[in-house]
C-alpha angles and dihedrals in degrees: 000000000000118000089244089059090043090056088061090054103042114091118245124214138178132241113198132183097185090244118216112214127212106272091017133104138238090245090055091051093050094047090049091053092055092044090049091052090052091052098046090047088061091045093058104257113155104216141008115212129187125206129225114233130153136204094010113129094212099051126075101178098092095117089055101171091049091052092046088057092050092050094043090051090056096049135057114202112009117102112245125200152127125296076200152342108197096231099198088060091064142043109256090232091059092050091047091052093046096048092037087058092049092047091050092051096041105026117198094010107080126095126188113208113185131203131183100210119095095238090220147047128295095259090055091045088059091048088053087053092241114163104242095187101046126105120263101272096168094124090053092048091051091051092049092049093048090051091052092052095045128085110290118263129220110274095016110149102181115068132179105219107210097024114050115104093016092101091200107202109258125208126187115223128198152150096210141036098277099080091032089059093045094046089053094050092048094044092237129143115264131212122195121209100224089152089083107006108039100153095079096045102103097040091047093051091047091051092048093052093044094051097040117129120187113250142175085275103049137013092199138013120291115194128184123191123205111213131178112239131178112183125183139155092277140017090246095053092045090052091051094048092046091058088085088062090048090052091050092057092042091055091048091052089051088052089241107110114190139176115281106291129217116266121265137194119253093010093174089068089067091066132066120235094267091049092047090053091049093049092047089053089056094045097041092122097044118132113203126171152064124316098285094044091050092046092054090046094052092046089052091052090052092047092051098041108025085218119186091214138011123220113204124213112192115175125178138153095240113059091216089060091049091049092047091051092057091045092052092049089053090049091049089052092044097231100143091087098039107050095130092051089055091059095056096085105097101210 
């Protein structure tokens, strides 16, 4: 099978951060996320994930489980989940109860993607009561959470109610080899964050597949890759729209995060050489362009990664540009006529 044909078969999903734009409001950002989910559901996307971040002016998805409920309530078939919940920020029991509640309200539609990074700065980590000096106990936290979501065992004294028996599907997320290694050992699906850390993509996927052990969840590895995509009617327009994403990373590198800024011409000229190199390292996997450019870019990702699923991150200042980007990706893939086929994958 050619990679062009494979593109038509591989499921597409969405990663959303409920971006707050300059001059916009949190309410606007949250409403747009739900509206976007409703649109991509009709366009055949498989899942809609929201990411946990804190103390970042341009991101409104901090209360991730709450927003997942809002989005799930406004949709019917698309899977909704976390991409991800930063598990060390929370007690496993709290996450089990939150996602057990969501799974009880929206059965068969909730995913729980888990990360081990804080998703914020050290001051906010302290405010979240995260232990900054403790050892990395992420594997133990994952095991505790999985036990709380599983069917209860004889003699078990701690119960997540709601939660136990829901067996909410768990994914491990990462931008390095740590979670890839753990996901392989546990036989869990793995998602790699190439939308901001592309350099480790190929080694992490290789490690995941090498270490994979079949489990009650999966018989063989299942890898999803998150890639940043800005699609528009032409390469020139897409490049202009994507400058807002460039500015977002530039501001993060300068330690001055801001709401999503309007696009500008010649955005690279706003950065010095060191800043340009740092931004390019973050955006090494970005696909920006018109339909053919985006198609070739997506096919290249599949050729290089052999991913089972692609998760698209399309950020823009104007919501209409963001919406159009996701629509164009679905058109490129040809999903409008095959929505039911997209739902057949069980994970």
